[in-house]
C-alpha positions in Angstrom: -3.6 13.4 9.3 -5.7 10.2 8.2 -5.5 7.6 11.1 -6.9 4.2 11.1 -10.4 4.0 12.4 -12.4 1.5 13.8 -13.2 -1.6 11.6 -14.9 -1.9 9.1 -12.8 0.4 7.0 -12.6 0.5 3.2 -9.8 -1.6 2.0 -8.4 -2.2 -1.6 -6.3 -5.5 -2.1 -4.2 -5.1 -5.4 -3.4 -8.6 -6.4 -0.5 -9.7 -8.8 -1.9 -13.0 -10.3 1.5 -13.5 -12.1 3.4 -13.4 -8.6 5.9 -16.5 -8.2 4.2 -18.1 -5.1 0.6 -17.0 -5.6 -2.3 -19.1 -6.6 -6.1 -18.5 -6.9 -6.6 -20.8 -3.8 -4.1 -18.8 -1.6 -5.6 -15.6 -2.9 -9.1 -16.7 -2.0 -7.9 -17.6 1.5 -6.4 -14.0 1.9 -9.5 -12.3 0.6 -11.6 -14.3 3.2 -9.5 -13.4 6.0 -9.3 -9.6 5.0 -13.1 -9.4 4.4 -13.8 -10.4 8.0 -12.3 -6.8 8.9 -12.7 -4.6 5.8 -15.2 -3.5 3.4 -12.7 -4.9 0.8 -12.6 -4.6 -2.8 -10.1 -6.9 -4.9 -8.4 -5.8 -8.0 -6.1 -7.7 -10.1 -3.0 -6.3 -12.0 -2.9 -6.7 -16.0 0.6 -6.0 -16.5 3.7 -3.8 -15.4 2.5 -0.4 -14.2 -1.1 -1.5 -13.7 -0.5 -1.7 -9.9 0.7 1.6 -9.7 -2.5 3.0 -11.4 -4.8 1.1 -9.3 -3.4 2.3 -6.3 -3.4 5.9 -7.3 -7.2 5.4 -8.2 -7.7 3.8 -4.8 -5.9 6.7 -3.0 -8.1 9.2 -4.8 -11.2 7.3 -4.1 -10.7 7.5 -0.5 -9.7 4.0 0.6 -8.5 3.7 4.1 -6.2 0.8 3.7 -4.4 -0.4 0.5 -2.9 -3.9 0.4 -0.9 -5.6 -2.3 -0.5 -9.3 -2.8 2.5 -9.8 -4.9 6.1 -9.4 -4.8 8.8 -6.6 -4.5 7.6 -5.3 -7.9 4.0 -5.1 -7.0 5.0 -3.5 -3.8 7.0 -0.7 -5.5 4.2 0.0 -8.0 1.4 0.2 -5.2 3.6 2.6 -3.2 4.4 4.8 -6.0 0.7 4.9 -6.9 -0.2 5.8 -3.2 2.4 8.8 -3.2 1.7 9.8 -6.8 1.5 13.5 -7.8 3.3 14.6 -4.5 0.6 13.0 -2.1 2.0 13.2 1.2 2.1 10.0 3.4 -0.5 11.7 5.8 -3.1 12.0 3.2 -2.4 8.5 1.6 -4.0 5.4 2.6 -2.3 3.0 4.9 -0.3 0.3 3.1 0.2 -3.3 3.9 2.1 -5.8 1.6 1.1 -9.4 1.8 4.1 -11.4 0.5 3.5 -13.6 -2.6 6.9 -13.1 -4.5 10.2 -15.0 -4.3 12.0 -12.7 -1.8 9.5 -10.1 -0.4 12.2 -7.7 0.7 9.9 -4.9 1.9 7.5 -7.1 3.9 10.5 -8.8 5.5 11.9 -5.5 6.3 8.6 -4.5 8.2 8.9 -7.4 10.2 5.7 -9.4 8.7 6.0 -13.1 8.5 7.2 -14.9 5.2 4.0 -16.9 4.7 0.9 -15.0 3.3 -1.4 -16.6 5.7 0.5 -15.6 8.8 1.2 -12.1 7.3 -2.5 -11.7 6.6 -3.4 -12.8 10.3 -0.8 -10.3 11.6 -2.2 -7.5 9.2 -5.9 -8.2 10.3 -4.6 -8.2 14.1 -2.9 -4.9 13.5 -6.0 -3.4 12.1 -8.3 -4.5 14.6 -6.4 -4.6 17.9 -4.0 -1.6 17.7 -5.0 0.4 14.8 -1.9 2.5 14.5 0.5 3.2 11.7 4.2 4.0 11.2 5.7 6.0 8.5 8.7 4.6 6.6 11.2 6.6 4.4 11.2 5.9 0.7 14.1 6.5 -1.5 13.9 8.2 -5.1 15.2 6.5 -8.2 14.5 7.8 -11.5 12.0 10.2 -10.3 9.7 7.7 -8.4 9.5 6.3 -5.1 11.5 3.2 -4.3 11.1 0.8 -1.2 14.7 -0.4 -2.1 13.5 -3.5 -3.8 15.1 -3.8 -7.3 13.5 -5.6 -10.2 17.3 -6.1 -11.6 19.7 -8.5 -10.1 22.4 -6.8 -7.9 25.4 -5.6 -9.7 23.5 -5.6 -13.2 23.7 -2.7 -15.5 20.1 -1.6 -14.6 21.0 -1.4 -10.9 24.1 0.5 -11.4 22.2 2.8 -13.7 19.7 3.3 -11.1 21.8 3.9 -8.3 24.0 6.5 -10.2 20.6 8.1 -11.4 19.2 8.1 -7.7 22.2 9.7 -6.2 22.4 12.4 -8.8 18.5 13.2 -8.7 18.1 13.1 -4.8 15.2 15.3 -3.8 12.9 15.8 -0.8 12.3 12.7 1.1 8.9 10.9 0.4 7.3 8.4 2.8 4.5 5.7 3.2 2.3 4.7 6.3 2.3 1.1 6.8 0.7 -1.1 9.5 3.2 -2.0 12.2 4.0 -5.7 12.4 3.6 -7.7 15.7 6.7 -8.1 17.8 7.5 -11.5 16.9 8.9 -12.9 13.6 9.0 -16.2 11.8 
């Protein structure tokens, strides 16, 4: 099992420049903060599905931590890349989402602050002060891992179709490792 090791660790930050609440200035602040504790590489997504490809390459390259800066769609893509080809959570890099979307369901479910600055500081603190991880279970929809964050509006045809398909094609559980959030919430 790959555990977090003392800093500096190799980190990959996957940025969705089209995220609804993102900006270059905000991204620079997050990069500066993470760069203090990680040997950080930053890559930007160029379209739908690219986050999954970048995460898969990062996992194959042996990064210790993969972070996403984007919304729920970016989180889903990155998680799918990390557990691609049946890679078990124990062999995948640790994942940490930094919220920059409009709802950020997965980051909020982990207890991370809504604000990307506070979330970045919480992640830095977790990486430095208490380098431990927790494993979270993921669903499976249409043959891919799912954090439970849908791109379709609730009740829409896409959501109903995905729900029906996922219940029919449920397979073995998949999971991802994340850094735990501090005990406080904003």
